[in-house]
Backbone atoms as SQL, in Angstrom:
CREATE TABLE atoms (id INTEGER PRIMARY KEY, chain TEXT, resi INTEGER, resn TEXT, atom TEXT, x REAL, y REAL, z REAL);
INSERT INTO atoms VALUES
  (1, 'A', 1, 'MET', 'N', -8.277, 34.236, 29.990),
  (2, 'A', 1, 'MET', 'CA', -9.389, 33.315, 29.946),
  (3, 'A', 1, 'MET', 'C', -8.922, 32.041, 29.242),
  (4, 'A', 2, 'MET', 'N', -9.197, 30.923, 29.852),
  (5, 'A', 2, 'MET', 'CA', -8.769, 29.642, 29.294),
  (6, 'A', 2, 'MET', 'C', -9.982, 28.890, 28.757),
  (7, 'A', 3, 'TYR', 'N', -9.802, 28.288, 27.654),
  (8, 'A', 3, 'TYR', 'CA', -10.850, 27.476, 27.050),
  (9, 'A', 3, 'TYR', 'C', -10.484, 26.009, 27.188),
  (10, 'A', 4, 'PRO', 'N', -11.484, 25.130, 27.221),
  (11, 'A', 4, 'PRO', 'CA', -11.168, 23.700, 27.299),
  (12, 'A', 4, 'PRO', 'C', -10.353, 23.275, 26.084),
  (13, 'A', 5, 'GLY', 'N', -9.329, 22.532, 26.315),
  (14, 'A', 5, 'GLY', 'CA', -8.496, 22.044, 25.228),
  (15, 'A', 5, 'GLY', 'C', -7.270, 22.891, 24.965),
  (16, 'A', 6, 'MET', 'N', -7.169, 24.058, 25.583),
  (17, 'A', 6, 'MET', 'CA', -6.002, 24.905, 25.335),
  (18, 'A', 6, 'MET', 'C', -4.740, 24.332, 25.960),
  (19, 'A', 7, 'MET', 'N', -4.887, 23.543, 26.993),
  (20, 'A', 7, 'MET', 'CA', -3.724, 22.996, 27.674),
  (21, 'A', 7, 'MET', 'C', -3.336, 21.623, 27.139),
  (22, 'A', 8, 'GLN', 'N', -4.069, 21.124, 26.165),
  (23, 'A', 8, 'GLN', 'CA', -3.732, 19.823, 25.602),
  (24, 'A', 8, 'GLN', 'C', -2.481, 19.945, 24.741),
  (25, 'A', 9, 'ALA', 'N', -1.730, 18.873, 24.688),
  (26, 'A', 9, 'ALA', 'CA', -0.535, 18.857, 23.854),
  (27, 'A', 9, 'ALA', 'C', -0.938, 18.835, 22.380),
  (28, 'A', 10, 'GLU', 'N', -0.070, 19.398, 21.546),
  (29, 'A', 10, 'GLU', 'CA', -0.339, 19.383, 20.112),
  (30, 'A', 10, 'GLU', 'C', -0.311, 17.944, 19.614),
  (31, 'A', 11, 'PRO', 'N', -1.165, 17.609, 18.662),
  (32, 'A', 11, 'PRO', 'CA', -1.129, 16.252, 18.117),
  (33, 'A', 11, 'PRO', 'C', 0.172, 16.016, 17.353),
  (34, 'A', 12, 'GLN', 'N', 0.713, 14.850, 17.513),
  (35, 'A', 12, 'GLN', 'CA', 1.948, 14.510, 16.823),
  (36, 'A', 12, 'GLN', 'C', 1.646, 14.204, 15.357),
  (37, 'A', 13, 'PRO', 'N', 2.512, 14.624, 14.445),
  (38, 'A', 13, 'PRO', 'CA', 2.280, 14.298, 13.035),
  (39, 'A', 13, 'PRO', 'C', 2.383, 12.789, 12.824),
  (40, 'A', 14, 'PRO', 'N', 1.626, 12.255, 11.873),
  (41, 'A', 14, 'PRO', 'CA', 1.636, 10.801, 11.662),
  (42, 'A', 14, 'PRO', 'C', 2.975, 10.278, 11.152),
  (43, 'A', 15, 'ILE', 'N', 3.763, 11.147, 10.505),
  (44, 'A', 15, 'ILE', 'CA', 5.068, 10.745, 9.977),
  (45, 'A', 15, 'ILE', 'C', 6.115, 11.667, 10.595),
  (46, 'A', 16, 'SER', 'N', 7.226, 11.099, 11.011),
  (47, 'A', 16, 'SER', 'CA', 8.264, 11.921, 11.640),
  (48, 'A', 16, 'SER', 'C', 8.907, 12.855, 10.619),
  (49, 'A', 17, 'ALA', 'N', 9.601, 13.861, 11.110),
  (50, 'A', 17, 'ALA', 'CA', 10.220, 14.858, 10.234),
  (51, 'A', 17, 'ALA', 'C', 11.298, 14.232, 9.351),
  (52, 'A', 18, 'ASN', 'N', 12.036, 13.277, 9.890),
  (53, 'A', 18, 'ASN', 'CA', 13.085, 12.632, 9.090),
  (54, 'A', 18, 'ASN', 'C', 12.491, 11.839, 7.937),
  (55, 'A', 19, 'VAL', 'N', 11.396, 11.141, 8.180),
  (56, 'A', 19, 'VAL', 'CA', 10.766, 10.354, 7.122),
  (57, 'A', 19, 'VAL', 'C', 10.200, 11.279, 6.055),
  (58, 'A', 20, 'ARG', 'N', 9.593, 12.402, 6.464),
  (59, 'A', 20, 'ARG', 'CA', 9.065, 13.357, 5.488),
  (60, 'A', 20, 'ARG', 'C', 10.187, 13.946, 4.639),
  (61, 'A', 21, 'MET', 'N', 11.318, 14.268, 5.259),
  (62, 'A', 21, 'MET', 'CA', 12.451, 14.799, 4.504),
  (63, 'A', 21, 'MET', 'C', 12.962, 13.759, 3.507),
  (64, 'A', 22, 'TYR', 'N', 13.072, 12.509, 3.950),
  (65, 'A', 22, 'TYR', 'CA', 13.520, 11.435, 3.075),
  (66, 'A', 22, 'TYR', 'C', 12.566, 11.275, 1.890),
  (67, 'A', 23, 'LEU', 'N', 11.253, 11.297, 2.143),
  (68, 'A', 23, 'LEU', 'CA', 10.285, 11.147, 1.059),
  (69, 'A', 23, 'LEU', 'C', 10.349, 12.317, 0.084),
  (70, 'A', 24, 'ARG', 'N', 10.571, 13.524, 0.576),
  (71, 'A', 24, 'ARG', 'CA', 10.702, 14.680, -0.318),
  (72, 'A', 24, 'ARG', 'C', 11.919, 14.542, -1.220),
  (73, 'A', 25, 'VAL', 'N', 13.052, 14.123, -0.641),
  (74, 'A', 25, 'VAL', 'CA', 14.277, 13.974, -1.427),
  (75, 'A', 25, 'VAL', 'C', 14.103, 12.870, -2.460),
  (76, 'A', 26, 'VAL', 'N', 13.550, 11.737, -2.049),
  (77, 'A', 26, 'VAL', 'CA', 13.347, 10.629, -2.983),
  (78, 'A', 26, 'VAL', 'C', 12.376, 11.041, -4.085),
  (79, 'A', 27, 'GLY', 'N', 11.302, 11.731, -3.733),
  (80, 'A', 27, 'GLY', 'CA', 10.347, 12.194, -4.742),
  (81, 'A', 27, 'GLY', 'C', 10.982, 13.151, -5.724),
  (82, 'A', 28, 'PHE', 'N', 11.812, 14.072, -5.229),
  (83, 'A', 28, 'PHE', 'CA', 12.486, 15.010, -6.123),
  (84, 'A', 28, 'PHE', 'C', 13.419, 14.277, -7.076),
  (85, 'A', 29, 'VAL', 'N', 14.180, 13.313, -6.557),
  (86, 'A', 29, 'VAL', 'CA', 15.113, 12.564, -7.399),
  (87, 'A', 29, 'VAL', 'C', 14.355, 11.756, -8.446),
  (88, 'A', 30, 'VAL', 'N', 13.240, 11.155, -8.070),
  (89, 'A', 30, 'VAL', 'CA', 12.452, 10.367, -9.024),
  (90, 'A', 30, 'VAL', 'C', 11.896, 11.256, -10.128),
  (91, 'A', 31, 'VAL', 'N', 11.335, 12.400, -9.762),
  (92, 'A', 31, 'VAL', 'CA', 10.763, 13.297, -10.768),
  (93, 'A', 31, 'VAL', 'C', 11.858, 13.865, -11.660),
  (94, 'A', 32, 'ALA', 'N', 12.978, 14.276, -11.079),
  (95, 'A', 32, 'ALA', 'CA', 14.074, 14.816, -11.885),
  (96, 'A', 32, 'ALA', 'C', 14.631, 13.756, -12.831),
  (97, 'A', 33, 'SER', 'N', 14.754, 12.519, -12.361),
  (98, 'A', 33, 'SER', 'CA', 15.240, 11.441, -13.219),
  (99, 'A', 33, 'SER', 'C', 14.258, 11.144, -14.340),
  (100, 'A', 34, 'ALA', 'N', 12.967, 11.143, -14.027),
  (101, 'A', 34, 'ALA', 'CA', 11.959, 10.886, -15.055),
  (102, 'A', 34, 'ALA', 'C', 11.993, 11.972, -16.122),
  (103, 'A', 35, 'ILE', 'N', 12.133, 13.227, -15.714),
  (104, 'A', 35, 'ILE', 'CA', 12.215, 14.313, -16.697),
  (105, 'A', 35, 'ILE', 'C', 13.495, 14.180, -17.520),
  (106, 'A', 36, 'TYR', 'N', 14.590, 13.828, -16.888),
  (107, 'A', 36, 'TYR', 'CA', 15.862, 13.714, -17.597),
  (108, 'A', 36, 'TYR', 'C', 15.832, 12.573, -18.608),
  (109, 'A', 37, 'PHE', 'N', 15.344, 11.402, -18.189),
  (110, 'A', 37, 'PHE', 'CA', 15.399, 10.234, -19.062),
  (111, 'A', 37, 'PHE', 'C', 14.237, 10.159, -20.048),
  (112, 'A', 38, 'TYR', 'N', 13.049, 10.619, -19.655),
  (113, 'A', 38, 'TYR', 'CA', 11.872, 10.471, -20.505),
  (114, 'A', 38, 'TYR', 'C', 11.329, 11.803, -20.999),
  (115, 'A', 39, 'GLY', 'N', 12.069, 12.875, -20.839),
  (116, 'A', 39, 'GLY', 'CA', 11.606, 14.187, -21.261),
  (117, 'A', 39, 'GLY', 'C', 11.455, 14.321, -22.759),
  (118, 'A', 40, 'ASP', 'N', 12.197, 13.531, -23.537),
  (119, 'A', 40, 'ASP', 'CA', 12.102, 13.611, -24.995),
  (120, 'A', 40, 'ASP', 'C', 10.779, 13.069, -25.511),
  (121, 'A', 41, 'PHE', 'N', 10.103, 12.243, -24.737),
  (122, 'A', 41, 'PHE', 'CA', 8.837, 11.668, -25.183),
  (123, 'A', 41, 'PHE', 'C', 7.672, 12.633, -24.999),
  (124, 'A', 42, 'ILE', 'N', 7.874, 13.696, -24.242),
  (125, 'A', 42, 'ILE', 'CA', 6.803, 14.656, -23.970),
  (126, 'A', 42, 'ILE', 'C', 6.894, 15.779, -24.993),
  (127, 'A', 43, 'GLU', 'N', 5.798, 16.054, -25.656),
  (128, 'A', 43, 'GLU', 'CA', 5.758, 17.121, -26.649),
  (129, 'A', 43, 'GLU', 'C', 5.525, 18.449, -25.933),
  (130, 'A', 44, 'MET', 'N', 6.512, 19.316, -25.971),
  (131, 'A', 44, 'MET', 'CA', 6.393, 20.624, -25.337),
  (132, 'A', 44, 'MET', 'C', 5.946, 21.640, -26.387),
  (133, 'A', 45, 'PRO', 'N', 5.019, 22.538, -26.051),
  (134, 'A', 45, 'PRO', 'CA', 4.577, 23.539, -27.020),
  (135, 'A', 45, 'PRO', 'C', 5.685, 24.548, -27.319),
  (136, 'A', 46, 'ASP', 'N', 5.649, 25.069, -28.520),
  (137, 'A', 46, 'ASP', 'CA', 6.640, 26.058, -28.923),
  (138, 'A', 46, 'ASP', 'C', 6.327, 27.386, -28.247),
  (139, 'A', 47, 'MET', 'N', 7.335, 28.010, -27.658),
  (140, 'A', 47, 'MET', 'CA', 7.127, 29.262, -26.936),
  (141, 'A', 47, 'MET', 'C', 7.408, 30.483, -27.809),
  (142, 'A', 48, 'ALA', 'N', 7.664, 30.298, -29.116),
  (143, 'A', 48, 'ALA', 'CA', 8.035, 31.406, -29.994),
  (144, 'A', 48, 'ALA', 'C', 6.986, 32.520, -30.035),
  (145, 'A', 49, 'PRO', 'N', 5.680, 32.234, -30.087),
  (146, 'A', 49, 'PRO', 'CA', 4.717, 33.345, -30.166),
  (147, 'A', 49, 'PRO', 'C', 4.715, 34.225, -28.926),
  (148, 'A', 50, 'TYR', 'N', 5.180, 33.722, -27.818),
  (149, 'A', 50, 'TYR', 'CA', 5.140, 34.486, -26.577),
  (150, 'A', 50, 'TYR', 'C', 6.411, 35.288, -26.336),
  (151, 'A', 51, 'MET', 'N', 7.397, 35.144, -27.183),
  (152, 'A', 51, 'MET', 'CA', 8.671, 35.827, -26.952),
  (153, 'A', 51, 'MET', 'C', 8.757, 37.086, -27.768);
């Protein structure tokens, strides 16, 4: 049994796969760099009570 719309092509994503991969890599590098360079300014809680 066929329903209307089953034969339609899938909608194309608004951003191509290469652009999405590039944005993921750039985002990862930016976040990793921010943690590396500015991580000392963030106060991390002491984990001693949980160990």
